[in-house]
KEKOLVO-154692 format. One record per residue (C-alpha): residue number from 1; residue in three letters; x negated, y, z. Coordinates in steps of 0.1 Angstrom, whole numbers, plus 5000, padded with zeros to 4 digits. Example, Ala and Ser with C-alpha at 12.3 -4.5 7.8 and 13.67 -1.06 7.14 Angstrom:
# KEKOLVO-154692
    k    r  east  north    up
    1  Ala  4877   4955  5078
    2  Ser  4863   4989  5071
//
This chain:
# KEKOLVO-154692
    k    r  east  north    up
    1  Met  5410   5208  5541
    2  Pro  5376   5226  5537
    3  Leu  5357   5192  5547
    4  Ile  5377   5170  5517
    5  Arg  5371   5203  5494
    6  Phe  5332   5201  5505
    7  Thr  5333   5162  5500
    8  Ile  5348   5165  5462
    9  Ile  5324   5192  5454
   10  Leu  5295   5173  5466
   11  Leu  5304   5141  5447
   12  Leu  5307   5163  5413
   13  Leu  5274   5175  5421
   14  Leu  5258   5143  5425
   15  Leu  5280   5126  5394
   16  Ser  5262   5156  5375
   17  Ala  5231   5151  5387
   18  Gln  5231   5115  5379
   19  Ser  5244   5126  5344
   20  Leu  5217   5151  5339
   21  Gly  5190   5127  5351
   22  Ala  5203   5096  5331
   23  Ser  5174   5078  5314
   24  Pro  5177   5074  5275
   25  Ser  5182   5038  5265
   26  Phe  5189   5018  5235
   27  Ser  5201   4982  5236
   28  Leu  5221   4957  5218
   29  Asp  5261   4954  5226
   30  Tyr  5268   4917  5218
   31  Glu  5304   4923  5226
   32  Asn  5311   4953  5202
   33  Asp  5289   4940  5177
   34  Cys  5269   4973  5177
   35  Phe  5238   4990  5192
   36  Leu  5243   5014  5222
   37  Lys  5225   5049  5222
   38  Asp  5228   5066  5256
   39  Gly  5255   5042  5265
   40  Gln  5273   5052  5232
   41  Pro  5280   5026  5198
   42  Phe  5249   5039  5173
   43  Arg  5249   5030  5136
   44  Tyr  5217   5037  5118
   45  Ile  5212   5045  5084
   46  Ser  5175   5047  5080
   47  Gly  5150   5050  5050
   48  Ser  5116   5036  5046
   49  Ile  5086   5063  5045
   50  His  5048   5051  5045
   51  Tyr  5026   5076  5062
   52  Ser  4998   5060  5045
   53  Arg  5009   5066  5013
   54  Ile  5018   5105  5018
   55  Pro  4995   5132  5027
   56  Arg  4997   5142  5060
   57  Val  5003   5180  5046
   58  Tyr  5035   5165  5031
   59  Trp  5050   5145  5062
   60  Lys  5070   5173  5071
   61  Asp  5086   5180  5036
   62  Arg  5093   5145  5028
   63  Leu  5108   5139  5063
   64  Leu  5133   5169  5062
   65  Lys  5143   5158  5029
   66  Met  5153   5123  5043
   67  Tyr  5171   5140  5072
   68  Met  5190   5164  5048
   69  Ala  5200   5133  5026
   70  Gly  5222   5123  5061
   71  Leu  5195   5097  5076
   72  Asn  5196   5093  5112
   73  Ala  5164   5071  5111
   74  Ile  5132   5061  5094
   75  Gln  5115   5027  5093
   76  Ile  5079   5027  5090
   77  Tyr  5047   5001  5087
   78  Ile  5015   5003  5107
   79  Pro  4990   4990  5082
   80  Trp  4966   4972  5106
   81  Asn  4934   4973  5079
   82  Tyr  4942   5011  5074
   83  His  4932   5019  5112
   84  Glu  4906   4994  5120
   85  Ala  4884   4990  5090
   86  Phe  4857   4971  5107
   87  Pro  4862   4953  5140
   88  Gly  4866   4976  5170
   89  Gln  4861   5007  5153
   90  Tyr  4896   5027  5153
   91  Asn  4911   5056  5131
   92  Phe  4937   5075  5139
   93  Thr  4929   5110  5127
   94  Gly  4940   5129  5099
   95  Asp  4960   5111  5071
   96  Arg  4960   5082  5099
   97  Asp  4974   5105  5130
   98  Leu  5002   5083  5136
   99  Glu  5013   5099  5169
  100  Tyr  5017   5128  5149
  101  Phe  5039   5116  5126
  102  Leu  5060   5099  5154
  103  Lys  5063   5136  5171
  104  Leu  5074   5152  5139
  105  Ala  5098   5127  5132
  106  Gln  5116   5132  5164
  107  Asp  5114   5170  5163
  108  Ile  5132   5170  5127
  109  Gly  5157   5145  5146
  110  Leu  5152   5112  5134
  111  Val  5146   5083  5154
  112  Val  5122   5055  5143
  113  Ile  5121   5018  5139
  114  Leu  5086   5006  5141
  115  Arg  5071   4976  5123
  116  Pro  5037   4972  5135
  117  Gly  5032   4937  5118
  118  Pro  5004   4928  5126
  119  Tyr  5012   4916  5091
  120  Ile  5035   4937  5067
  121  Cys  5035   4929  5032
  122  Ala  5048   4963  5017
  123  Glu  5026   4958  4984
  124  Trp  4995   4970  5007
  125  Asp  4961   4953  5005
  126  Met  4963   4919  5020
  127  Gly  4997   4929  5035
  128  Gly  4978   4951  5061
  129  Leu  4955   4923  5074
  130  Pro  4920   4935  5077
  131  Ala  4899   4919  5052
  132  Trp  4871   4911  5079
  133  Leu  4896   4882  5094
  134  Leu  4881   4863  5062
  135  Asn  4845   4859  5081
  136  Lys  4859   4830  5092
  137  Lys  4863   4815  5060
  138  Asn  4891   4788  5070
  139  Val  4909   4810  5092
  140  Val  4946   4803  5088
  141  Leu  4961   4836  5086
  142  Arg  4996   4846  5105
  143  Ser  4994   4814  5127
  144  Ser  4978   4801  5164
  145  Asp  4945   4799  5150
  146  Pro  4925   4811  5179
  147  Asp  4902   4835  5160
  148  Tyr  4931   4853  5144
  149  Ile  4953   4855  5175
  150  Ala  4923   4866  5190
  151  Ala  4918   4897  5165
  152  Val  4953   4902  5167
  153  Asp  4959   4904  5205
  154  Lys  4929   4929  5208
  155  Trp  4943   4953  5179
  156  Met  4980   4953  5194
  157  Gly  4961   4960  5228
  158  Thr  4946   4988  5210
  159  Leu  4984   4999  5192
  160  Leu  5009   4987  5215
  161  Pro  5002   5009  5246
  162  Met  4998   5036  5224
  163  Met  5032   5033  5215
  164  Lys  5051   5028  5247
  165  Pro  5051   5066  5253
  166  Tyr  5071   5068  5221
  167  Leu  5096   5045  5225
  168  Tyr  5132   5060  5229
  169  Gln  5137   5049  5268
  170  Asn  5108   5066  5274
  171  Gly  5118   5101  5257
  172  Gly  5101   5089  5223
  173  Pro  5119   5085  5190
  174  Ile  5112   5046  5186
  175  Ile  5148   5026  5188
  176  Thr  5137   4992  5178
  177  Val  5105   4972  5173
  178  Gln  5096   4946  5144
  179  Val  5079   4913  5152
  180  Glu  5059   4902  5123
  181  Asn  5074   4906  5092
  182  Glu  5097   4882  5069
  183  Tyr  5077   4855  5086
  184  Gly  5104   4828  5072
  185  Ser  5089   4833  5041
  186  Tyr  5052   4823  5052
  187  Phe  5044   4785  5048
  188  Thr  5033   4778  5080
  189  Cys  5065   4782  5102
  190  Asp  5046   4784  5134
  191  Tyr  5070   4790  5165
  192  Asn  5041   4792  5191
  193  Tyr  5027   4820  5171
  194  Met  5059   4840  5170
  195  Arg  5066   4833  5207
  196  His  5026   4842  5213
  197  Leu  5035   4876  5192
  198  Thr  5069   4878  5213
  199  Gln  5055   4876  5248
  200  Leu  5026   4900  5236
  201  Phe  5046   4928  5226
  202  Arg  5068   4922  5256
  203  Ser  5038   4925  5280
  204  His  5028   4958  5263
  205  Leu  5060   4973  5256
  206  Gly  5084   4961  5284
  207  Asp  5118   4942  5287
  208  Glu  5137   4974  5275
  209  Val  5129   4977  5237
  210  Val  5147   4960  5216
  211  Leu  5127   4936  5194
  212  Phe  5139   4922  5161
  213  Thr  5130   4905  5132
  214  Thr  5136   4904  5096
  215  Asp  5140   4877  5064
  216  Gly  5160   4873  5037
  217  Ala  5193   4867  5033
  218  Gly  5192   4832  5034
  219  Leu  5194   4800  5058
  220  Asn  5162   4789  5046
  221  Phe  5143   4820  5059
  222  Leu  5158   4825  5089
  223  Lys  5149   4788  5099
  224  Cys  5114   4798  5104
  225  Gly  5118   4833  5107
  226  Ser  5142   4839  5137
  227  Leu  5136   4831  5172
  228  Gln  5153   4830  5204
  229  Gly  5148   4868  5223
  230  Leu  5141   4885  5188
  231  Tyr  5173   4899  5174
  232  Ala  5176   4886  5135
  233  Thr  5183   4909  5110
  234  Val  5183   4907  5068
  235  Asp  5174   4921  5038
  236  Phe  5190   4921  5004
  237  Gly  5193   4945  4974
  238  Pro  5220   4964  4955
  239  Gly  5242   4937  4937
  240  Ala  5237   4913  4964
  241  Asn  5267   4894  4976
  242  Ile  5273   4911  5011
  243  Thr  5298   4890  5029
  244  Ala  5274   4860  5019
  245  Ala  5241   4879  5031
  246  Phe  5257   4889  5066
  247  Asp  5270   4854  5071
  248  Ala  5238   4845  5069
  249  Gln  5227   4870  5095
  250  Arg  5258   4855  5115
  251  His  5243   4821  5116
  252  Ala  5214   4833  5135
  253  Glu  5231   4860  5155
  254  Pro  5270   4851  5159
  255  Asn  5275   4885  5178
  256  Gly  5257   4917  5175
  257  Pro  5249   4946  5149
  258  Leu  5250   4937  5113
  259  Val  5216   4950  5099
  260  Asn  5205   4950  5062
  261  Ser  5164   4960  5073
  262  Glu  5156   4963  5034
  263  Phe  5183   4978  5014
  264  Tyr  5159   4978  4979
  265  Thr  5168   5013  4962
  266  Gly  5144   5001  4935
  267  Trp  5111   4978  4928
  268  Leu  5074   4973  4931
  269  Asp  5053   4975  4898
  270  His  5028   4955  4884
  271  Trp  5004   4966  4858
  272  Gly  5011   4947  4823
  273  Ser  5051   4950  4834
  274  Arg  5076   4973  4829
  275  His  5083   5003  4853
  276  Ser  5110   4988  4875
  277  Val  5140   5011  4874
  278  Val  5176   5001  4895
  279  Ser  5203   5023  4884
  280  Ser  5218   5047  4908
  281  Ala  5254   5038  4904
  282  Leu  5247   5002  4917
  283  Val  5224   5013  4945
  284  Ala  5254   5036  4954
  285  Lys  5279   5010  4953
  286  Ser  5260   4983  4972
  287  Leu  5251   5015  4997
  288  Ser  5286   5021  5003
  289  Gln  5299   4986  5008
  290  Ile  5273   4978  5037
  291  Leu  5287   5011  5050
  292  Ser  5320   5000  5049
  293  Val  5316   4968  5069
  294  Gly  5302   4993  5096
  295  Ala  5266   4975  5091
  296  Asn  5231   4991  5099
  297  Val  5211   4998  5070
  298  Asn  5173   5005  5058
  299  Leu  5170   5019  5024
  300  Tyr  5134   5005  5012
  301  Met  5118   5027  5000
  302  Phe  5135   5065  5003
  303  Ile  5099   5076  4994
  304  Gly  5071   5053  4983
  305  Gly  5041   5074  4975
  306  Thr  5007   5064  4965
  307  Asn  4983   5039  4965
  308  Phe  4951   5062  4968
  309  Gly  4923   5047  4969
  310  Tyr  4921   5011  4967
  311  Trp  4949   5002  4989
  312  Asn  4974   4984  4963
  313  Gly  4980   4953  4970
  314  Ala  4989   4921  4946
  315  Asn  5012   4891  4941
  316  Ser  5005   4854  4930
  317  Pro  4999   4847  4902
  318  Tyr  4977   4874  4904
  319  Gly  4991   4905  4891
  320  Ala  4978   4936  4912
  321  Gln  5001   4967  4919
  322  Pro  4994   5000  4899
  323  Thr  4985   5033  4918
  324  Ser  5018   5045  4919
  325  Tyr  5042   5034  4946
  326  Asp  5072   5050  4932
  327  Tyr  5089   5024  4935
  328  Asp  5123   5042  4916
  329  Ala  5131   5054  4950
  330  Pro  5152   5084  4957
  331  Leu  5125   5107  4962
  332  Thr  5093   5102  4937
  333  Glu  5060   5099  4943
  334  Ala  5055   5132  4950
  335  Gly  5086   5138  4968
  336  Asp  5107   5154  4941
  337  Leu  5147   5151  4942
  338  Thr  5163   5128  4921
  339  Glu  5197   5117  4907
  340  Lys  5197   5090  4932
  341  Tyr  5185   5109  4958
  342  Phe  5223   5130  4959
  343  Ala  5243   5098  4950
  344  Ile  5231   5084  4982
  345  Arg  5237   5115  5000
  346  Asp  5272   5112  4987
  347  Val  5277   5080  4998
  348  Ile  5263   5088  5034
  349  Ser  5288   5121  5039
  350  Met  5318   5094  5032
  351  Tyr  5306   5077  5068
  352  Asn  5287   5105  5083
  353  Lys  5285   5142  5086
  354  Ile  5257   5156  5064
  355  Pro  5235   5182  5085
  356  Glu  5239   5218  5071
  357  Gly  5216   5240  5054
  358  Pro  5198   5237  5019
  359  Val  5177   5206  5008
  360  Pro  5142   5215  5007
  361  Pro  5130   5218  4968
  362  Ser  5110   5195  4946
  363  Thr  5076   5209  4951
  364  Pro  5058   5229  4921
  365  Lys  5040   5214  4898
  366  Phe  5010   5229  4874
  367  Ala  4994   5218  4843
  368  Tyr  4955   5228  4846
  369  Gly  4950   5215  4811
  370  Ala  4919   5197  4795
  371  Val  4888   5190  4815
  372  Lys  4857   5188  4791
  373  Met  4837   5155  4806
  374  Lys  4804   5147  4802
  375  Lys  4786   5110  4810
  376  Leu  4764   5110  4840
  377  Gln  4748   5075  4842
  378  Thr  4759   5042  4841
  379  Val  4764   5017  4872
  380  Ser  4734   4998  4867
  381  Asp  4710   5027  4861
  382  Ala  4723   5043  4894
  383  Val  4726   5010  4915
  384  Glu  4699   5021  4936
  385  Thr  4715   5050  4945
  386  Leu  4748   5033  4952
  387  Ser  4735   5003  4972
  388  Phe  4733   5020  5004
  389  Ser  4724   4987  5020
  390  Gly  4702   4976  4992
  391  Pro  4695   4941  4973
  392  Val  4707   4909  4990
  393  Lys  4689   4879  4972
  394  Ser  4706   4843  4971
  395  Pro  4705   4811  4951
  396  Tyr  4741   4817  4943
  397  Pro  4766   4842  4946
  398  Gln  4780   4857  4977
  399  Thr  4815   4871  4980
  400  Phe  4823   4909  4992
  401  Ile  4830   4894  5027
  402  Asp  4795   4878  5030
  403  Leu  4778   4909  5019
  404  Asn  4800   4930  5045
  405  Gln  4819   4950  5016
  406  Ala  4861   4950  5017
  407  Phe  4868   4970  4988
  408  Gly  4853   4985  4954
  409  Phe  4828   4973  4934
  410  Val  4798   4947  4937
  411  Leu  4768   4943  4913
  412  Tyr  4758   4909  4907
  413  Arg  4723   4905  4887
  414  Thr  4705   4873  4875
  415  Thr  4689   4866  4845
  416  Leu  4693   4840  4812
  417  Pro  4678   4808  4821
  418  Val  4670   4802  4785
  419  Asn  4670   4815  4750
  420  Cys  4705   4822  4736
  421  Ser  4702   4827  4701
  422  Glu  4736   4812  4691
  423  Pro  4768   4827  4712
  424  Thr  4768   4804  4745
  425  Pro  4797   4802  4767
  426  Leu  4792   4819  4800
  427  Ser  4819   4808  4823
  428  Ser  4841   4810  4855
  429  Pro  4851   4773  4855
  430  Leu  4868   4775  4887
  431  Asn  4884   4807  4883
  432  Gly  4862   4821  4906
  433  Val  4861   4859  4892
  434  His  4882   4878  4917
  435  Asp  4896   4897  4903
  436  Arg  4876   4913  4870
  437  Ala  4842   4912  4859
  438  Tyr  4821   4935  4833
  439  Val  4795   4914  4820
  440  Ser  4761   4930  4803
  441  Val  4732   4910  4787
  442  Gly  4700   4930  4782
  443  Gly  4716   4961  4789
  444  Ser  4747   4958  4765
  445  Ala  4782   4952  4771
  446  Val  4794   4919  4761
  447  Gly  4827   4909  4775
  448  Ile  4848   4908  4805
  449  Leu  4858   4878  4826
  450  Glu  4894   4883  4843
  451  Arg  4909   4862  4871
  452  Asn  4936   4838  4858
  453  Lys  4932   4852  4821
  454  Val  4895   4853  4806
  455  Leu  4871   4826  4821
  456  Thr  4848   4824  4790
  457  Ile  4832   4849  4771
  458  Asn  4801   4838  4748
  459  Val  4770   4856  4754
  460  Thr  4735   4856  4733
  461  Gly  4700   4869  4743
  462  Thr  4664   4859  4752
  463  Ala  4656   4840  4783
  464  Gly  4649   4863  4810
  465  Ser  4672   4888  4799
  466  Gln  4689   4907  4828
  467  Val  4725   4898  4833
  468  Asp  4748   4922  4852
  469  Val  4781   4912  4863
  470  Leu  4795   4941  4879
  471  Val  4833   4928  4901
  472  Glu  4859   4950  4907
  473  Asn  4887   4941  4936
  474  Met  4916   4946  4920
  475  Gly  4936   4943  4956
  476  Arg  4940   4915  4980
  477  Ile  4975   4895  4977
  478  Asn  4997   4907  5000
  479  Tyr  5026   4880  4998
  480  Gly  5028   4845  5000
  481  Arg  5001   4818  5013
  482  Asp  4973   4832  4991
  483  Ile  4968   4864  5015
  484  Asn  4936   4846  5021
  485  Asp  4920   4866  4989
  486  Phe  4886   4867  4993
  487  Lys  4868   4889  4965
  488  Gly  4837   4889  4943
  489  Leu  4822   4861  4927
  490  Val  4839   4836  4949
  491  Thr  4824   4801  4928
  492  Asn  4795   4802  4905
  493  Leu  4793   4810  4868
  494  Thr  4777   4786  4840
  495  Leu  4759   4794  4811
  496  Gly  4770   4765  4790
  497  Ala  4772   4736  4811
  498  Val  4743   4753  4839
  499  Pro  4749   4769  4869
  500  Leu  4734   4805  4869
  501  Ser  4712   4809  4902
  502  Gly  4690   4833  4915
  503  Trp  4712   4865  4923
  504  Thr  4704   4896  4936
  505  Met  4735   4915  4950
  506  Tyr  4741   4951  4958
  507  Ser  4770   4962  4976
  508  Leu  4780   4995  4964
  509  Ser  4791   5029  4984
  510  Ile  4803   5046  4955
  511  Asp  4828   5070  4972
  512  Glu  4806   5076  4999
  513  Ala  4779   5080  4971
  514  Ile  4804   5105  4950
  515  Ser  4813   5129  4981
  516  Gln  4777   5131  4990
  517  Gly  4768   5143  4954
  518  Leu  4745   5117  4950
  519  Leu  4752   5105  4912
  520  Gly  4727   5115  4886
  521  Arg  4699   5126  4912
  522  Ser  4676   5096  4903
  523  Gly  4682   5065  4880
  524  His  4679   5059  4841
  525  Thr  4700   5087  4822
  526  Gly  4683   5078  4783
  527  Thr  4694   5061  4754
  528  Glu  4710   5028  4755
  529  Pro  4708   5001  4732
  530  Pro  4741   4998  4709
  531  Gln  4770   4985  4726
  532  Pro  4803   4967  4709
  533  Ala  4828   4989  4691
  534  Ala  4854   4980  4718
  535  Leu  4833   4980  4746
  536  Ser  4810   4999  4766
  537  Leu  4786   4997  4801
  538  Pro  4806   5008  4831
  539  Ala  4795   5042  4836
  540  Phe  4804   5079  4856
  541  Tyr  4815   5110  4839
  542  Val  4820   5138  4851
  543  Gly  4835   5177  4845
  544  Ser  4850   5207  4867
  545  Phe  4874   5232  4868
  546  Ile  4883   5265  4883
  547  Ile  4919   5275  4895
  548  Pro  4917   5311  4899
  549  Asp  4926   5325  4934
  550  Gly  4945   5357  4925
  551  Ile  4972   5337  4911
  552  Pro  4999   5333  4943
  553  Asp  5010   5298  4951
  554  Leu  4978   5278  4933
  555  Pro  4968   5254  4939
  556  Gln  4998   5232  4932
  557  Asp  5004   5195  4926
  558  Thr  4996   5182  4891
  559  Tyr  4989   5151  4875
  560  Ile  4960   5138  4858
  561  Lys  4963   5117  4824
  562  Leu  4934   5104  4805
  563  Pro  4939   5105  4767
  564  Asn  4921   5071  4747
  565  Trp  4902   5062  4780
  566  Thr  4906   5025  4792
  567  Lys  4903   5013  4826
  568  Gly  4885   5026  4858
  569  Gln  4888   5044  4890
  570  Ile  4893   5086  4896
  571  Trp  4879   5109  4921
  572  Ile  4885   5148  4928
  573  Asn  4865   5167  4951
  574  Gly  4855   5133  4962
  575  Phe  4887   5122  4973
  576  Asn  4896   5086  4955
  577  Leu  4926   5092  4936
  578  Gly  4930   5057  4927
  579  Arg  4931   5030  4897
  580  Tyr  4937   5041  4859
  581  Trp  4947   5016  4834
  582  Pro  4968   5033  4805
  583  Ala  4956   5007  4781
  584  Arg  4974   4983  4801
  585  Gly  5005   5005  4818
  586  Pro  5027   5012  4825
  587  Gln  5015   5041  4844
  588  Val  4996   5066  4826
  589  Thr  4992   5094  4849
  590  Leu  4980   5099  4885
  591  Phe  4996   5120  4910
  592  Val  4970   5147  4921
  593  Pro  4984   5164  4960
  594  Ala  4975   5201  4960
  595  Asn  4957   5197  4990
  596  Ile  4928   5178  4975
  597  Leu  4923   5210  4953
  598  Ser  4902   5243  4957
  599  Thr  4907   5279  4948
  600  Ser  4876   5288  4961
  601  Ala  4849   5266  4944
  602  Pro  4852   5249  4911
  603  Asn  4870   5212  4912
  604  Asn  4846   5183  4905
  605  Val  4862   5154  4886
  606  Thr  4842   5122  4883
  607  Val  4858   5090  4864
  608  Leu  4842   5057  4865
  609  Glu  4850   5040  4832
  610  Leu  4846   5003  4833
  611  Glu  4853   4997  4796
  612  Gly  4853   5023  4771
  613  Ala  4854   5063  4773
  614  Pro  4867   5080  4741
  615  Cys  4832   5101  4744
  616  Gly  4809   5095  4711
  617  Ser  4792   5127  4696
  618  Gln  4825   5148  4706
  619  Pro  4832   5158  4738
  620  Cys  4861   5139  4760
  621  Thr  4885   5150  4781
  622  Val  4911   5145  4811
  623  Glu  4939   5164  4811
  624  Phe  4960   5178  4841
  625  Thr  4997   5180  4833
  626  Asp  5027   5187  4854
  627  Thr  5049   5156  4839
  628  Pro  5046   5121  4854
  629  Ile  5042   5091  4829
  630  Leu  5050   5061  4849
  631  Asn  5067   5040  4823
  632  Ala  5048   5035  4792
  633  Thr  5036   4999  4790
  634  Val  5017   4997  4760
  635  His  4999   4962  4770
  636  Ser  5012   4929  4787
  637  Glu  4994   4894  4794
  638  Ser  5022   4887  4818
  639  Ser  5031   4852  4815
  640  Arg  5057   4851  4839
  641  His  5087   4871  4842
  642  Arg  5092   4884  4875
  643  Arg  5131   4897  4884
  644  Leu  5139   4928  4904
  645  Leu  5150   4924  4935
  646  Val  5140   4888  4937
  647  Lys  5111   4884  4966
  648  Glu  5109   4845  4954
  649  Asp  5093   4855  4921
  650  Leu  5060   4871  4937
  651  Leu  5049   4835  4954
//
């Protein structure tokens, strides 16, 4: 009898040890049409958050708010160009500290759906692909092109081994990994490319991880986007026919969990179009219908964030996205709680238990008031300071990539070859201005050439007069067949019928010059020739303000608006906030996170106004306010109506 008792106790101890030592697991259950997490049925309710659009200091706040809404997962993209700006130079520090972000999500209790690309779309510059891929002019992106594949292999060979310890089965938060992104919407339809990526991901991540694809909820998308060995999921927005959408997924995956990888809570914006708004009631109703059929869902976006600097993308026909990526999401660009947040939380509470405790509040905002600005110098006068690499001479203009520059501005300079006593057309006959060119002759602003919109302006001047063409890269196309988006003067300009030649080009390091305090140290700052009433030379303006250190809880987040300014770029304490364009809208204010402000020193504001500042004999100002304005469209040249929630309209 004691022997039997001892044997039973021993067996129980062995079983207990096995259960305690069981490895975490996450897999597909085709028999029961669900995911299995540690052997138990699991359904994720996820939200998209882009760490690249949110300052690191706010990651915890945003993730906690997502968790308290009832989400048990988050979905993230990894923008390749955000981490490898130049070939072989990787940056995973500060706001790019991906591993810290993953640890934070896991600590809060969220599992992670990873979308590492290599292409991500995301309304991000070039869909996350680095511009240096265009060094091969005829490269076929997102295909089996050997040069593209070689770059992808090297990048993934760096990234995926870094991610492997964070897979769920290795004790981390990552439950699934997406291969490519909506490939069925791309023209190449290269199955060998997708097979190569599948083998590449498997070689670095192992055979246990669930790899998946995402495509539009239609057989035409799934045809080229899905591949055997990758679990096919779909995306669709509120108001869609949910039965038909999941029927499309069932065509590719007869069994397994139903998954909507992008359920749109809002939609993207473009300069010159209205701010997109999707009603909370519609989102809540459709979300409930999705959850009621037992499907997994990811809400895209749960928080959009901000395209700081030059990171915004664009769509075809060329239309750039603004600095704000608010997306009309449940959490605003600044992480504030909305009616939509609580409507979604109420729906989730009908299907899952909501965590107990208070929801973190919206962060306080402070209106610091008006700041006087003074003109410093024009871009043309500062060119020697701004061009760290010096002038490049060529018979014909070179692109940004030719000049080893990815973002920002390049100044192209030549001279008038003949007298133009009468107005003479200066043209971009092959629509080669990518994307907007500010033209001056003899030191006077004469007009703006704009991609797809303004291909000719008239100029006058004497032979030998200096012609300056400041070209702005307004963001690379991020979706469709035109993502190989070269910038600068990609074809020559003509004067009358004669191509201009003898160009000198200056690659401008404006961000570096501002952060190093170099502006205004040299260069001409005297009187300029009279400018046309509606236009002035691109120029820098500076001002500063003090936040007293004796006031508790300051600094706080704020917004900056530029009354009567036209279009340009803003830096605060050397941090590039992004583009402003209130003359076209819809965005009027730019979000200013508190972490870039100082109470121990004056806060420096630098504005590059490209067209016309309200600075005459009177001082001009920018204003810090506590209220965002994202929906004030005041000017539109859009010839094409883009429907909400319809990605085909972005092609």
